VEXLOPA-62042 format. One record per residue (C-alpha): x, y, z negated. Coordinates in nm, 4 decimals. Each point is the difference from the previous one (the first is absolute). Layout:
BEGIN
x, y, z
X, Y, Z
...
REM end
This chain:
BEGIN
x, y, z
9.0691, 10.8207, -10.6061
-0.1323, 0.0491, -0.3740
-0.2960, -0.2180, -0.1355
-0.3312, 0.1039, 0.1878
0.1689, 0.0969, 0.3290
-0.1765, -0.2461, 0.1927
0.2989, -0.2460, 0.0559
-0.2265, -0.3195, -0.0614
-0.2360, 0.1247, 0.2718
0.2936, 0.0521, 0.2312
0.1474, -0.3495, -0.0994
-0.3479, -0.2024, 0.0622
-0.0307, 0.2132, 0.3474
0.3533, -0.1076, 0.1012
-0.1006, -0.3549, -0.0905
-0.3260, 0.0012, 0.1892
0.1935, 0.1102, 0.3148
0.2438, -0.2578, -0.0309
-0.2641, -0.2854, -0.0987
-0.0573, -0.1344, 0.3594
-0.0216, -0.3796, -0.1068
0.3307, -0.1252, 0.1487
0.2124, 0.1354, -0.3069
0.0433, -0.1200, -0.3373
-0.0571, 0.2776, -0.2479
0.0688, -0.0066, -0.3480
-0.0526, 0.2679, -0.2597
0.1191, 0.0450, -0.3549
-0.2094, 0.2449, -0.2262
-0.0862, 0.1368, -0.3331
-0.2911, -0.0292, 0.0321
-0.1427, -0.1252, 0.3375
-0.2120, 0.3352, 0.0625
-0.1752, -0.1644, 0.3103
-0.0500, -0.3233, 0.1314
0.0865, -0.0316, 0.3713
-0.1063, -0.2911, 0.2140
0.2900, -0.2033, 0.1397
0.2442, 0.1161, -0.2381
0.1620, -0.1927, -0.2922
-0.0075, 0.2346, -0.2911
0.1756, -0.0690, -0.3303
-0.0570, 0.1858, -0.3350
0.2888, 0.0206, -0.2159
-0.0227, -0.1099, -0.3796
0.2771, 0.1057, -0.2065
-0.0938, -0.1878, -0.2902
-0.0122, -0.3186, 0.2180
0.3395, 0.0993, 0.1149
-0.1216, 0.0841, 0.3419
0.1564, 0.3442, 0.0455
0.0485, 0.1413, 0.3573
0.3403, -0.1188, 0.0134
-0.1079, -0.3626, -0.1001
-0.2809, 0.0133, 0.2357
0.2343, 0.1141, 0.3099
0.2374, -0.2716, -0.0687
-0.2857, -0.2487, 0.0326
-0.1578, 0.1812, 0.3120
0.3009, -0.0096, 0.2004
0.0225, -0.3760, -0.0180
-0.3638, 0.0048, 0.1643
0.1279, 0.1245, 0.3328
-0.1860, 0.3280, 0.0066
0.0392, 0.2295, 0.2850
-0.1121, 0.3159, -0.1572
0.0339, 0.0686, -0.3776
-0.1977, 0.2869, -0.1921
0.1129, 0.0920, -0.3578
-0.2318, 0.2084, -0.1617
0.2788, 0.2206, -0.1867
0.3862, -0.0432, -0.0081
0.0291, 0.0641, -0.3765
0.3554, -0.1307, -0.0908
0.3332, -0.1002, 0.1618
-0.0575, -0.3671, 0.0151
-0.3024, 0.0480, 0.1995
0.1565, 0.2771, 0.2271
0.3160, -0.2409, 0.0508
-0.2535, -0.2790, 0.1105
-0.1890, 0.1910, 0.2125
0.3118, 0.1479, 0.1951
0.1229, -0.3378, 0.0587
-0.3220, -0.1306, 0.1136
0.0036, 0.2807, 0.2491
0.3424, -0.0719, 0.1342
-0.0871, -0.3730, 0.0437
-0.2592, 0.0935, 0.2571
-0.3215, 0.0561, -0.2155
-0.2237, 0.3342, 0.0279
-0.0260, 0.1278, -0.3446
-0.2268, 0.2908, -0.0959
-0.0228, 0.1456, -0.3448
-0.0349, 0.3120, -0.2299
0.2193, 0.2147, -0.1954
-0.0527, 0.2779, -0.2322
0.2205, 0.2767, 0.1442
-0.0280, 0.3677, 0.1139
0.0990, -0.0191, 0.3534
0.0700, -0.2350, 0.2976
0.3823, 0.0628, -0.0486
-0.0303, -0.0310, -0.3708
-0.1144, -0.3638, 0.0410
0.3627, -0.0681, 0.1271
0.1660, 0.1221, -0.3250
-0.2622, -0.1474, -0.2155
0.0762, -0.3524, 0.1438
0.3812, 0.0799, -0.0633
-0.0750, 0.1036, -0.3498
-0.1611, -0.3582, -0.0272
0.3172, -0.1636, 0.0877
-0.0505, -0.0628, 0.3733
0.3216, 0.0507, 0.1918
-0.0100, 0.2815, 0.2713
0.1015, -0.2146, 0.2742
-0.2672, -0.2474, -0.0839
-0.2608, 0.2894, -0.0122
0.1353, 0.0922, 0.3224
-0.0462, -0.3290, 0.1759
-0.3397, -0.0753, -0.1371
-0.2269, 0.3084, -0.0168
-0.1557, 0.0765, 0.3430
-0.2228, 0.2894, -0.1020
-0.1393, 0.1922, -0.3127
-0.3416, 0.1936, -0.0504
-0.0553, 0.2359, -0.2813
-0.3464, 0.1084, -0.0672
-0.2262, 0.2137, -0.2013
-0.3857, 0.0716, 0.0008
-0.1324, 0.3684, 0.0126
-0.3450, 0.1104, -0.0454
-0.2023, 0.0842, 0.3003
-0.1785, 0.3446, -0.0274
-0.4074, -0.0125, -0.0285
-0.1110, 0.1207, 0.3703
-0.2748, 0.1606, -0.1460
0.1491, 0.2718, -0.2434
0.3774, 0.0266, 0.0849
0.1152, 0.3646, 0.0458
0.2208, 0.1035, 0.2971
0.2234, 0.2881, 0.0369
0.2856, 0.0846, 0.2434
0.3312, -0.1281, -0.0686
0.2185, 0.2479, -0.1715
0.3901, 0.0313, -0.1119
-0.0434, -0.1551, -0.3322
-0.1833, -0.2935, 0.1491
0.2841, -0.0509, 0.2664
0.2420, -0.0131, -0.3035
-0.1758, -0.2335, -0.2101
-0.0434, -0.2303, 0.3045
0.3471, 0.0835, 0.1154
-0.1076, 0.0684, 0.3637
0.1331, 0.2739, 0.2343
-0.1713, 0.1634, 0.3044
-0.2364, 0.2668, 0.1004
-0.3407, -0.1764, 0.0255
-0.2579, 0.0514, -0.2632
-0.2525, -0.2630, 0.0128
-0.2860, -0.0138, -0.2524
0.0871, -0.2261, -0.2818
-0.2371, -0.0997, -0.3151
-0.0611, 0.0152, -0.3613
-0.1832, -0.2056, -0.2236
-0.3578, 0.1233, -0.0673
-0.2456, -0.1817, -0.2089
-0.3771, -0.1175, 0.0788
-0.2478, -0.2451, -0.0789
0.1304, -0.2315, 0.2694
0.3605, -0.0370, -0.1663
-0.1137, 0.0313, -0.3700
0.1522, 0.3626, -0.0230
0.3663, -0.1577, 0.0829
0.0521, 0.1390, 0.3372
0.1034, -0.3422, 0.1134
-0.1629, -0.2967, 0.1559
0.2034, -0.3329, 0.0553
0.3898, -0.0441, 0.0659
0.2186, -0.0386, 0.2831
0.3526, -0.1676, 0.0520
0.3200, 0.1993, 0.0560
0.2869, -0.2360, 0.1334
0.3730, 0.0428, 0.0272
0.1332, -0.2870, 0.2249
0.3647, -0.0595, 0.0239
0.1406, -0.2669, 0.2622
0.3179, -0.1212, -0.1002
0.1863, 0.1195, 0.3039
0.3718, -0.0763, 0.0733
0.1034, 0.3272, -0.1250
-0.2046, -0.0407, -0.3230
0.1552, -0.3614, -0.0349
0.3339, 0.1164, 0.0291
-0.0644, 0.2845, -0.3043
-0.1528, -0.2774, -0.1918
0.2718, -0.2498, 0.0453
0.2554, 0.2551, -0.0902
-0.2001, 0.0616, -0.3351
-0.1440, 0.3259, 0.1102
-0.2243, 0.1936, -0.2628
-0.3660, 0.0805, 0.0534
0.0845, 0.3767, 0.1292
0.2582, -0.1634, 0.2507
-0.2738, -0.2548, 0.1498
-0.2724, 0.2563, -0.0185
0.2265, 0.2490, 0.1978
0.0658, -0.2422, 0.2793
-0.3810, -0.1150, -0.0009
-0.0992, 0.3720, 0.0423
0.2457, 0.0408, 0.2965
-0.1685, -0.3035, 0.1571
-0.3551, 0.1525, -0.0493
-0.1029, -0.1185, -0.3269
-0.3425, 0.1690, -0.1226
0.0227, 0.0401, -0.3796
-0.2993, -0.0405, -0.2352
0.0104, 0.3991, -0.0251
-0.0035, 0.0419, 0.3774
-0.2818, -0.2611, 0.0488
-0.2198, 0.1645, -0.2699
0.0602, 0.3615, 0.1262
-0.1231, -0.1091, 0.3418
-0.3085, -0.1294, -0.1655
-0.0399, 0.3670, -0.1429
0.0337, 0.1495, 0.3326
-0.2793, -0.2341, 0.1256
-0.2273, 0.1113, -0.2593
-0.0065, -0.3515, -0.1694
0.1709, 0.0771, -0.3481
0.1403, 0.2887, -0.2150
0.3513, 0.1475, -0.0736
-0.0583, -0.0898, -0.3412
-0.0348, -0.3794, 0.0884
0.3285, 0.0372, 0.2237
0.2040, 0.1348, -0.3163
-0.1681, -0.2923, -0.2188
0.1324, -0.2594, 0.1929
0.3192, 0.1452, 0.1783
0.3310, -0.1475, -0.1418
0.2410, 0.2488, 0.1877
REM end
């Protein structure tokens, strides 16, 4: 996801779940955004030559079980991360991409061979943050045909959905707080075959949808139907 989509929060949540005291977890970050007990955290320093790639090479000599890379920014870092995963390390990281499927092609653009990606990547999460409607001033109306077109949904049901209002509780914005929307794509055998063959993002997405992928747009649309956010927010974050 882009900057401000909650990627760092997700990474730290994953590490907290994995940090059971019996595994050696090492991170490479720029900067270290939160100190976590029981985890060895390294902050990069480009001026001193401690780049992501240099730090990773050093870390691999320290027998880590789990490696967190704050962001994969270049081909050298991507290559080391993939090789670390293939040699038995669990690697978690972030990339600036629009969707789960386009993460694969982004790694290819960085110079990683498709067969290496297919052998190393086990799952991808794309995410965005949408604003929550203020419960005190949201304005409801029955779902209409235009709404269905904008949400790209079908069916005869007409639930009440909501638009932003504006009151003192939300400083006139109509929104209070944010909530995550997630596109979770496990790398199944079928997707692995497409990736290994050098398939593009559209081909990967097609197979993922056939296997039940919920896209960012679909996930955000569900939040609209639950009265949590607005169609405008769906259109702001949707990439397809």
